[in-house]
C-alpha positions as CSV (number, residue, x, y, z in Angstrom):
1,X,-149.6,8.9,-2.5
2,X,-147.2,8.0,0.2
3,X,-147.6,4.4,-0.6
4,X,-146.9,5.3,-4.0
5,X,-143.9,7.2,-3.0
6,X,-142.5,4.4,-1.2
7,X,-143.0,2.1,-3.4
8,X,-140.6,4.0,-6.1
9,X,-138.4,4.7,-3.5
10,X,-137.7,1.1,-3.2
11,X,-137.4,0.4,-6.3
12,X,-135.0,3.1,-7.0
13,X,-133.1,1.0,-4.4
14,X,-133.2,-2.0,-5.2
15,X,-131.9,-0.9,-9.1
16,X,-128.8,0.9,-7.0
17,X,-128.1,-2.2,-5.5
18,X,-128.2,-4.1,-8.4
19,X,-125.9,-2.1,-10.4
20,X,-123.2,-1.9,-7.0
21,X,-123.8,-5.9,-7.2
22,X,-123.2,-5.9,-11.1
23,X,-120.3,-3.4,-10.6
24,X,-118.8,-5.7,-7.8
25,X,-118.7,-8.6,-10.0
26,X,-117.1,-7.2,-12.3
27,X,-114.4,-5.7,-10.2
28,X,-114.1,-9.2,-8.7
29,X,-113.5,-10.8,-12.1
30,X,-111.5,-8.0,-13.6
31,X,-109.2,-8.7,-10.2
32,X,-108.9,-12.6,-10.8
33,X,-108.3,-12.0,-14.7
34,X,-105.0,-9.8,-13.0
35,X,-103.9,-12.5,-10.4
36,X,-104.2,-14.9,-13.2
37,X,-102.0,-12.4,-15.5
38,X,-99.1,-11.8,-12.6
39,X,-99.6,-15.8,-11.9
40,X,-98.9,-16.8,-15.6
41,X,-95.9,-14.0,-16.0
42,X,-94.2,-15.4,-12.6
43,X,-94.7,-18.9,-13.8
44,X,-92.9,-17.8,-17.3
45,X,-90.2,-15.7,-15.3
46,X,-89.8,-18.8,-13.3
47,X,-89.4,-21.5,-16.2
48,X,-86.6,-19.0,-17.5
49,X,-84.7,-18.5,-14.6
50,X,-85.2,-22.9,-14.6
51,X,-83.7,-23.1,-17.7
52,X,-80.9,-20.3,-17.0
53,X,-79.9,-21.7,-14.0
54,X,-79.6,-25.2,-15.7
55,X,-77.5,-23.7,-18.6
56,X,-75.3,-22.3,-15.8
57,X,-74.8,-26.0,-14.0
58,X,-74.0,-27.5,-17.4
59,X,-71.4,-24.7,-18.0
60,X,-69.8,-25.5,-14.7
61,X,-70.0,-29.1,-15.3
62,X,-68.1,-28.5,-18.9
63,X,-65.8,-25.9,-17.4
64,X,-64.9,-28.0,-14.3
65,X,-64.6,-31.5,-16.4
66,X,-62.2,-29.2,-18.7
67,X,-60.1,-28.1,-15.6
68,X,-60.3,-31.8,-14.2
69,X,-59.4,-33.9,-17.8
70,X,-56.4,-31.2,-18.0
71,X,-55.4,-32.4,-14.1
72,X,-55.6,-35.8,-15.1
73,X,-53.8,-34.3,-18.7
74,X,-51.4,-33.0,-16.7
75,X,-50.4,-36.2,-13.9
76,X,-50.2,-38.3,-17.3
77,X,-47.4,-35.9,-19.0
78,X,-45.2,-36.7,-15.5
79,X,-45.6,-40.5,-15.7
80,X,-42.5,-42.3,-16.6
81,X,-42.0,-45.6,-18.9
82,X,-39.1,-45.6,-16.7
83,X,-40.8,-45.6,-13.5
84,X,-39.7,-48.2,-10.8
85,X,-41.9,-50.7,-9.5
86,X,-39.9,-52.1,-7.0
87,X,-35.9,-53.1,-6.2
88,X,-35.0,-55.6,-8.4
89,X,-34.0,-55.5,-12.2
90,X,-35.8,-52.7,-13.9
91,X,-35.8,-51.0,-17.4
92,X,-34.3,-47.7,-15.6
93,X,-31.0,-49.7,-14.4
94,X,-30.4,-50.4,-18.0
95,X,-31.4,-47.0,-19.3
96,X,-28.2,-45.5,-18.9
97,X,-26.5,-48.1,-20.9
98,X,-29.2,-47.8,-23.6
99,X,-28.3,-43.9,-23.7
100,X,-25.0,-43.9,-23.9
101,X,-24.5,-47.0,-26.0
102,X,-21.1,-45.9,-27.8
103,X,-18.3,-48.2,-28.3
104,X,-16.2,-47.4,-25.3
105,X,-15.7,-49.2,-21.9
106,X,-19.0,-47.9,-19.2
107,X,-19.6,-48.9,-15.5
108,X,-21.9,-46.8,-13.2
109,X,-24.5,-47.3,-10.4
110,X,-28.0,-47.8,-10.3
111,X,-28.4,-48.3,-7.0
112,X,-26.5,-45.1,-6.2
113,X,-28.1,-42.6,-8.6
114,X,-31.8,-43.8,-7.0
115,X,-29.9,-42.8,-4.0
116,X,-29.8,-39.3,-4.8
117,X,-33.3,-39.2,-6.4
118,X,-34.8,-40.2,-3.5
119,X,-33.0,-37.8,-1.3
120,X,-33.5,-35.1,-3.8
121,X,-37.2,-36.0,-4.2
122,X,-37.2,-35.6,-0.3
123,X,-36.5,-31.7,-0.7
124,X,-38.6,-31.4,-3.6
125,X,-42.5,-29.7,-4.4
126,X,-44.7,-29.7,-6.5
127,X,-44.5,-30.8,-10.7
128,X,-40.7,-31.1,-9.8
129,X,-41.4,-33.9,-7.4
130,X,-44.1,-35.2,-9.4
131,X,-41.4,-35.8,-12.1
132,X,-38.7,-37.7,-9.9
133,X,-41.2,-39.6,-8.0
134,X,-43.0,-40.6,-11.6
135,X,-39.3,-42.3,-12.3
136,X,-39.1,-43.5,-8.8
137,X,-42.4,-45.4,-8.3
138,X,-42.6,-47.7,-6.0
139,X,-39.1,-48.2,-5.3
140,X,-37.8,-48.1,-1.7
141,X,-33.6,-47.4,-0.8
142,X,-32.3,-50.4,1.2
143,X,-30.0,-49.7,4.2
144,X,-26.6,-51.5,3.8
145,X,-24.3,-52.0,6.7
146,X,-20.7,-50.7,5.8
147,X,-17.7,-53.1,6.2
148,X,-13.6,-53.1,4.9
149,X,-14.8,-55.0,1.7
150,X,-18.6,-52.9,1.2
151,X,-18.7,-49.3,1.7
152,X,-22.2,-47.4,1.0
153,X,-22.5,-43.7,2.5
154,X,-25.2,-40.4,1.8
155,X,-23.6,-36.8,2.9
156,X,-25.3,-33.4,2.2
157,X,-22.3,-30.8,2.1
158,X,-23.9,-27.3,2.7
159,X,-22.2,-23.9,2.4
160,X,-21.6,-21.9,5.8
161,X,-23.7,-18.9,5.1
162,X,-26.2,-21.2,3.3
163,X,-27.3,-23.0,6.6
164,X,-29.6,-20.8,7.9
165,X,-32.1,-21.5,4.6
166,X,-32.1,-25.2,4.8
167,X,-35.4,-26.5,6.2
168,X,-34.5,-28.5,9.5
169,X,-37.3,-31.3,8.3
170,X,-35.7,-31.8,5.5
171,X,-32.1,-32.4,7.2
172,X,-33.4,-34.6,9.8
173,X,-35.0,-36.5,7.1
174,X,-31.4,-37.2,5.5
175,X,-30.4,-38.2,8.7
176,X,-32.7,-40.2,10.0
177,X,-34.0,-42.3,6.6
178,X,-30.8,-42.2,4.6
179,X,-28.2,-42.1,7.3
180,X,-26.8,-39.0,5.2
181,X,-23.8,-36.8,7.1
182,X,-24.8,-32.9,7.2
183,X,-21.4,-31.5,6.6
184,X,-21.2,-27.7,6.8
185,X,-17.9,-26.0,5.0
186,X,-16.4,-23.2,3.9
187,X,-16.3,-24.3,0.0
188,X,-13.4,-22.3,0.0
189,X,-11.8,-25.6,-1.7
190,X,-12.8,-29.3,-3.1
191,X,-10.9,-30.6,-0.5
192,X,-13.6,-31.5,2.0
193,X,-16.1,-33.3,-0.6
194,X,-13.0,-35.1,-2.5
195,X,-11.4,-36.4,0.6
196,X,-14.9,-37.7,2.2
197,X,-15.4,-39.7,-1.4
198,X,-12.1,-41.3,-1.7
199,X,-12.6,-42.2,1.5
200,X,-16.3,-43.7,1.3
201,X,-15.3,-45.2,-2.0
202,X,-12.4,-47.5,-0.6
203,X,-10.0,-45.4,-2.1
204,X,-11.3,-46.3,-5.6
205,X,-12.3,-42.9,-6.9
206,X,-10.6,-39.3,-6.6
207,X,-11.8,-36.0,-7.4
208,X,-15.2,-36.1,-7.8
209,X,-15.5,-32.3,-7.6
210,X,-13.5,-30.2,-9.4
211,X,-15.2,-26.7,-8.7
212,X,-17.4,-25.4,-5.9
213,X,-17.7,-21.9,-6.9
214,X,-21.2,-20.7,-6.6
215,X,-22.2,-24.0,-4.9
216,X,-24.5,-24.1,-2.2
217,X,-25.1,-27.6,-2.0
218,X,-23.7,-30.9,-2.8
219,X,-26.2,-34.0,-2.1
220,X,-24.1,-37.1,-2.8
221,X,-24.5,-40.6,-2.5
222,X,-21.1,-43.1,-2.6
223,X,-21.0,-46.5,-3.4
224,X,-17.9,-48.9,-3.2
225,X,-16.7,-52.9,-3.0
226,X,-13.8,-54.8,-2.8
227,X,-15.0,-58.3,-2.4
228,X,-13.3,-61.6,-3.1
229,X,-14.3,-64.2,-5.2
230,X,-15.6,-67.6,-3.5
231,X,-12.8,-69.4,-5.1
232,X,-10.2,-67.6,-7.5
233,X,-11.9,-67.9,-11.3
234,X,-8.6,-70.0,-12.8
235,X,-6.4,-72.2,-10.5
236,X,-3.0,-71.4,-9.4
237,X,-0.2,-74.5,-9.9
238,X,1.2,-76.1,-6.8
239,X,4.5,-76.2,-5.5
240,X,5.4,-78.4,-8.4
241,X,4.0,-76.1,-11.0
242,X,1.4,-78.9,-12.2
243,X,-1.5,-79.0,-13.9
244,X,-4.2,-80.8,-13.2
245,X,-6.2,-83.0,-15.8
246,X,-9.6,-84.8,-16.1
247,X,-9.5,-88.5,-17.7
248,X,-12.4,-90.8,-17.1
249,X,-10.6,-94.6,-16.7
250,X,-11.0,-96.8,-20.1
251,X,-12.6,-94.2,-21.4
252,X,-11.6,-92.1,-24.5
253,X,-11.6,-88.8,-22.5
254,X,-9.1,-86.3,-21.3
255,X,-9.3,-82.2,-20.4
256,X,-7.1,-79.7,-18.6
257,X,-8.3,-78.2,-15.8
258,X,-7.2,-74.6,-16.1
259,X,-4.6,-73.4,-14.2
260,X,-1.9,-70.5,-14.2
261,X,1.5,-70.9,-13.4
262,X,4.1,-68.2,-13.0
263,X,1.9,-65.4,-13.1
264,X,1.2,-65.5,-16.7
265,X,-2.7,-65.6,-17.6
266,X,-3.6,-66.6,-21.1
267,X,-3.8,-64.2,-24.0
268,X,-7.5,-63.8,-25.5
269,X,-7.9,-62.4,-29.4
270,X,-11.0,-60.0,-28.6
271,X,-13.2,-58.6,-31.1
272,X,-12.4,-59.9,-34.2
273,X,-8.7,-60.2,-33.2
274,X,-8.6,-56.6,-33.0
275,X,-7.0,-56.8,-29.7
276,X,-5.0,-59.4,-27.0
277,X,-6.3,-59.2,-23.8
278,X,-5.2,-61.2,-20.8
279,X,-7.9,-63.9,-19.6
280,X,-8.8,-66.2,-17.0
281,X,-9.5,-70.2,-18.3
282,X,-12.9,-71.9,-16.4
283,X,-13.5,-75.5,-17.1
284,X,-15.7,-78.5,-16.5
285,X,-16.6,-81.8,-17.0
286,X,-19.3,-83.3,-16.2
287,X,-19.8,-87.4,-16.9
288,X,-23.6,-88.4,-17.6
289,X,-23.0,-91.5,-19.8
290,X,-23.7,-94.4,-17.8
291,X,-21.7,-96.8,-20.5
292,X,-22.7,-99.8,-18.1
293,X,-26.0,-99.4,-18.8
294,X,-25.3,-98.4,-22.5
295,X,-23.3,-101.2,-23.6
296,X,-24.8,-103.6,-20.8
297,X,-22.3,-104.9,-18.6
298,X,-22.0,-108.8,-19.9
299,X,-21.1,-107.5,-23.1
300,X,-18.4,-105.4,-21.8
301,X,-17.2,-108.4,-19.7
302,X,-16.9,-110.3,-22.8
303,X,-14.9,-108.1,-24.6
304,X,-12.4,-107.2,-21.4
305,X,-12.3,-110.9,-21.1
306,X,-11.0,-111.6,-24.4
307,X,-8.6,-108.9,-24.9
308,X,-7.0,-109.2,-21.7
309,X,-6.7,-112.8,-22.1
310,X,-5.0,-112.4,-25.5
311,X,-2.9,-109.7,-23.9
312,X,-1.6,-111.6,-21.3
313,X,-0.4,-114.9,-23.1
314,X,1.5,-112.4,-25.5
315,X,3.0,-110.1,-22.5
316,X,4.0,-114.2,-20.8
317,X,6.0,-114.8,-24.0
318,X,7.7,-111.1,-24.4
319,X,8.2,-112.0,-20.6
320,X,10.2,-115.2,-21.3
321,X,12.5,-113.5,-24.0
322,X,13.4,-110.6,-21.7
323,X,13.8,-112.2,-18.3
324,X,15.9,-110.8,-16.3
325,X,16.7,-112.4,-12.9
326,X,18.0,-109.5,-11.3
327,X,14.8,-107.6,-12.0
328,X,11.9,-109.9,-11.3
329,X,8.2,-108.5,-12.4
330,X,5.1,-108.7,-10.4
331,X,3.3,-111.0,-11.4
332,X,0.4,-110.5,-14.2
333,X,-3.3,-109.8,-12.4
334,X,-5.2,-112.6,-12.9
335,X,-8.1,-112.2,-15.7
336,X,-11.3,-112.6,-13.3
337,X,-9.8,-109.9,-11.0
338,X,-8.8,-107.9,-14.1
339,X,-12.2,-107.5,-15.2
340,X,-13.9,-107.2,-12.1
341,X,-11.8,-104.5,-11.4
342,X,-11.9,-102.6,-15.0
343,X,-15.9,-103.3,-14.3
344,X,-15.8,-101.3,-11.1
345,X,-13.4,-98.2,-12.2
346,X,-15.6,-98.2,-15.5
347,X,-19.2,-97.7,-13.7
348,X,-17.7,-95.3,-11.1
349,X,-17.1,-92.3,-14.0
350,X,-20.5,-92.4,-14.4
351,X,-22.2,-89.0,-12.6
352,X,-18.4,-87.8,-12.0
353,X,-18.1,-83.5,-11.8
354,X,-15.4,-81.4,-11.9
355,X,-14.7,-77.9,-12.0
356,X,-11.9,-75.4,-12.0
357,X,-14.1,-73.2,-9.8
358,X,-17.7,-72.5,-9.0
359,X,-19.5,-70.6,-11.7
360,X,-23.3,-70.6,-13.4
361,X,-23.4,-70.5,-17.0
362,X,-26.5,-70.3,-19.7
363,X,-26.1,-70.5,-23.3
364,X,-28.7,-70.5,-26.3
365,X,-28.6,-69.8,-30.1
366,X,-28.4,-65.6,-29.3
367,X,-26.4,-65.3,-26.3
368,X,-23.6,-66.8,-23.8
369,X,-23.8,-65.9,-19.8
370,X,-21.3,-66.2,-17.2
371,X,-22.2,-65.8,-13.6
372,X,-20.3,-66.4,-10.4
373,X,-20.8,-65.2,-6.8
374,X,-18.7,-62.9,-4.5
375,X,-18.2,-63.8,-0.8
376,X,-20.9,-62.5,1.2
377,X,-20.5,-59.6,3.6
378,X,-22.7,-58.7,6.7
379,X,-25.4,-60.7,4.6
380,X,-25.0,-59.5,1.5
381,X,-24.0,-61.9,-1.4
382,X,-23.4,-59.8,-4.6
383,X,-23.3,-61.7,-7.8
384,X,-21.7,-61.2,-11.2
385,X,-23.5,-61.8,-14.2
386,X,-21.7,-61.0,-17.8
387,X,-24.2,-61.5,-21.0
388,X,-23.1,-61.5,-24.7
389,X,-24.3,-61.8,-27.7
390,X,-23.4,-64.3,-29.7
391,X,-24.3,-62.8,-33.7
392,X,-25.4,-59.6,-33.2
393,X,-23.1,-56.3,-32.2
394,X,-23.4,-55.6,-28.7
395,X,-25.0,-51.9,-29.7
396,X,-27.7,-53.6,-31.5
397,X,-28.3,-56.1,-28.8
398,X,-28.7,-53.1,-26.0
399,X,-31.6,-51.6,-28.1
400,X,-33.2,-54.3,-28.3
401,X,-33.5,-55.8,-25.0
402,X,-35.2,-54.8,-21.7
403,X,-35.2,-56.0,-17.8
404,X,-37.4,-58.3,-18.3
405,X,-35.4,-60.0,-21.1
406,X,-32.6,-60.0,-18.5
407,X,-34.6,-61.4,-15.8
408,X,-35.4,-64.4,-18.1
409,X,-31.5,-64.8,-18.7
410,X,-30.4,-64.6,-14.9
411,X,-33.4,-67.1,-13.9
412,X,-31.9,-69.8,-16.1
413,X,-29.1,-69.5,-15.0
414,X,-27.3,-73.5,-14.6
415,X,-25.0,-74.6,-11.6
416,X,-22.5,-77.4,-12.1
417,X,-25.1,-80.0,-11.2
418,X,-26.1,-83.5,-12.8
419,X,-29.5,-82.6,-13.6
420,X,-28.4,-79.3,-15.9
421,X,-26.7,-81.5,-18.3
422,X,-27.6,-84.0,-21.1
423,X,-28.6,-87.3,-20.2
424,X,-26.6,-89.8,-22.0
425,X,-23.2,-87.4,-22.7
426,X,-20.0,-86.4,-21.5
427,X,-20.2,-82.9,-21.1
428,X,-16.8,-80.4,-21.7
429,X,-17.2,-76.7,-20.8
430,X,-14.1,-74.5,-21.6
431,X,-14.1,-70.7,-21.5
432,X,-11.8,-67.9,-21.2
433,X,-13.2,-64.7,-19.3
434,X,-11.4,-60.9,-20.1
435,X,-9.5,-59.4,-17.3
436,X,-10.6,-55.2,-17.3
437,X,-9.9,-52.5,-15.4
438,X,-11.4,-49.1,-15.9
439,X,-13.2,-46.2,-15.1
440,X,-16.1,-43.6,-16.8
441,X,-17.9,-40.6,-15.9
442,X,-21.4,-40.8,-16.9
443,X,-23.3,-38.0,-18.5
444,X,-26.5,-37.9,-15.5
445,X,-27.9,-34.7,-16.0
446,X,-28.4,-35.0,-19.7
447,X,-29.5,-38.9,-19.3
448,X,-31.9,-37.9,-16.7
449,X,-33.6,-34.8,-18.4
450,X,-34.2,-37.5,-21.2
451,X,-36.1,-39.5,-19.1
452,X,-38.3,-36.7,-17.9
453,X,-36.8,-35.3,-15.0
454,X,-36.4,-31.9,-16.3
455,X,-38.0,-28.8,-13.8
456,X,-35.0,-29.8,-11.3
457,X,-32.3,-28.6,-13.1
458,X,-33.8,-25.7,-14.3
459,X,-33.6,-22.3,-12.6
460,X,-36.6,-20.5,-13.9
461,X,-39.2,-24.1,-13.2
462,X,-37.4,-25.9,-10.2
463,X,-39.2,-26.2,-7.2
464,X,-36.9,-27.3,-4.2
465,X,-39.6,-25.1,-1.2
466,X,-39.0,-29.0,0.9
467,X,-35.5,-28.3,0.8
468,X,-34.9,-24.6,1.7
469,X,-36.5,-21.3,1.9
470,X,-34.2,-20.0,-1.0
471,X,-35.9,-18.5,-3.9
472,X,-34.4,-19.7,-7.9
473,X,-32.3,-22.7,-6.0
474,X,-31.9,-25.3,-8.4
475,X,-29.6,-28.5,-9.5
476,X,-27.1,-27.1,-12.2
477,X,-24.5,-30.4,-12.3
478,X,-25.0,-33.7,-11.9
479,X,-21.8,-36.0,-11.2
480,X,-21.7,-40.0,-11.6
481,X,-18.0,-41.4,-11.8
482,X,-17.6,-44.7,-11.8
483,X,-14.8,-47.6,-11.8
484,X,-14.4,-51.6,-12.1
485,X,-11.5,-54.0,-11.8
486,X,-12.6,-57.2,-12.3
487,X,-9.1,-59.7,-11.7
488,X,-8.7,-63.5,-11.1
489,X,-8.3,-62.7,-7.4
490,X,-10.2,-63.7,-4.2
491,X,-10.2,-66.4,-1.5
492,X,-6.5,-68.0,-1.5
493,X,-7.6,-71.4,-2.0
494,X,-8.6,-73.5,-5.0
495,X,-11.3,-75.8,-5.4
496,X,-10.6,-79.1,-4.8
497,X,-10.1,-80.9,-7.4
498,X,-9.7,-85.0,-7.9
499,X,-7.4,-86.9,-9.7
500,X,-9.2,-90.3,-11.3
501,X,-7.5,-93.4,-11.6
502,X,-5.5,-94.6,-14.5
503,X,-6.9,-97.9,-14.9
504,X,-6.2,-101.4,-13.3
505,X,-2.8,-102.3,-12.6
506,X,-2.3,-104.8,-15.6
507,X,0.9,-103.9,-16.5
508,X,-0.3,-102.0,-19.7
509,X,-3.2,-103.0,-21.0
510,X,-5.7,-100.6,-21.8
511,X,-9.0,-100.6,-23.6
512,X,-10.4,-97.1,-24.5
513,X,-14.5,-96.6,-24.7
514,X,-15.6,-93.8,-26.9
515,X,-17.7,-91.1,-25.4
516,X,-21.0,-89.1,-27.0
517,X,-19.7,-85.8,-26.0
518,X,-21.2,-82.2,-25.8
519,X,-18.5,-79.3,-25.6
520,X,-19.9,-75.8,-24.3
521,X,-17.8,-72.5,-25.2
522,X,-17.6,-69.9,-22.5
523,X,-15.1,-67.6,-23.9
524,X,-16.0,-64.3,-23.9
525,X,-14.3,-62.9,-27.0
526,X,-16.7,-60.0,-28.2
527,X,-17.9,-57.0,-26.6
528,X,-20.9,-57.4,-24.0
529,X,-22.8,-56.1,-21.1
530,X,-22.6,-56.8,-17.3
531,X,-24.0,-56.2,-14.1
532,X,-23.5,-57.0,-10.5
533,X,-26.4,-57.7,-8.3
534,X,-27.6,-58.3,-4.9
535,X,-28.6,-62.0,-5.7
536,X,-31.3,-62.4,-2.9
537,X,-33.4,-58.9,-3.3
538,X,-32.4,-58.3,-7.1
539,X,-31.2,-54.5,-6.2
540,X,-28.9,-53.8,-9.1
541,X,-25.4,-52.5,-7.9
542,X,-23.1,-51.7,-10.8
543,X,-23.7,-51.9,-14.9
544,X,-21.6,-51.7,-17.6
545,X,-20.4,-53.0,-20.9
546,X,-16.8,-54.2,-21.7
547,X,-15.9,-53.2,-24.9
548,X,-11.8,-52.7,-24.5
549,X,-10.4,-54.9,-21.8
550,X,-6.7,-54.8,-20.4
551,X,-4.2,-55.5,-23.0
552,X,-1.9,-58.3,-22.0
553,X,1.5,-57.5,-21.4
């Protein structure tokens, strides 16, 4: 019985154990399924999170990319087509001539304007500075040494009560980098500024400023020259009022060398005879006709021997008929001696150069150009260059040209040297250059605005925080005055002019050979442009146009 009970108990225990194991298995399986569901959920969440992050990154890239693009576009907005790449002739130098292209005399100094812009840029920040620097580009102001004939000066005039608001660093930059004077004044009148300008422009510019009311400072650059030509343009008569001439022995050519007697200049019909102007004359003769080689020495000898022999026979007959013992005549030169001398003088004509003064020139179908160097001062040689369109009116010509065109003309200027003239010809240069004297007030502020320099003239936009701590400071006036006098004056010594032989002493016999002649006319009788430049660096000091030269008295 007990054994049966025990067996039953064991069976029940085994059954219960089986039930418990089954439950545990179900629990484990249930737990595993739950874990799998949670992992799947986490995975889905992670994927969604990644997608969201990627979207955010893309969005940020797009936003910042747009901002970067906007910044690049902003940079492009302050780029200027008039940007200077250096100190030589630039489109900037001609721009004001184009912007104020009117039928009137114009003169201004690109060099002075560049200096003023650079000094202003030193005190500017932000977009104001970017606009200024977009024009200034790679230009770097060069220092020039002053003398009695050349004055170059910078100054900043500051109202006494505004001194504390000026930044020390900026004022130090002006003084050290630009040799600028710092002048503090009550601004009770314009006298301090105008007297300084008058002194620094060698007395040529007076009354630059006519009002100082409400102004806190004036940034000023002044430039003036009073220079002589190496040689005057047109020579003066000697003490006998003798005008020199060029004549090639035994060649049918002669030319007068321009001279002035009694200070009376020539009268030039200028601008289609609308007015007469005082003018100086230039001239040159260059002989590249090798007549001995061209005609052959033997042929020339034969011709002259025959003609001179015939002439001597006739001359002997004449002398016998008109002989007077009281006035014996010199014997005639022997034929061989005369012919040898004739050949010698004829050969000496070849490669002869005579010029009234030193000058350079260029002529083509469109323009004629005249250039002349001024005397060197303190290591600086300035050169005057005049360019006149031959067919087009000056207004049209100015709108079509750029710095490259003018540079090309300057590069082709020729000196009065044999190699610059046509072989096999005698070249004769004649010309008249009008004298002029005028001044001009440039519309500088309006012109600079057209060049893209705008913010510095706006009270709400100007940023001159590198110059002053004061707010609302801007430039409300930009003045540029200039004048010029083009004259014949220079070193009081004419270029050496040589008279050539008038033929052998044959008692009146002469044979003249015709020569091939090329004539170059350098007369400036229409409106034209000019510039005065540093011959070595190419820096342009002055630019202008001559519309109405000085009228003759």
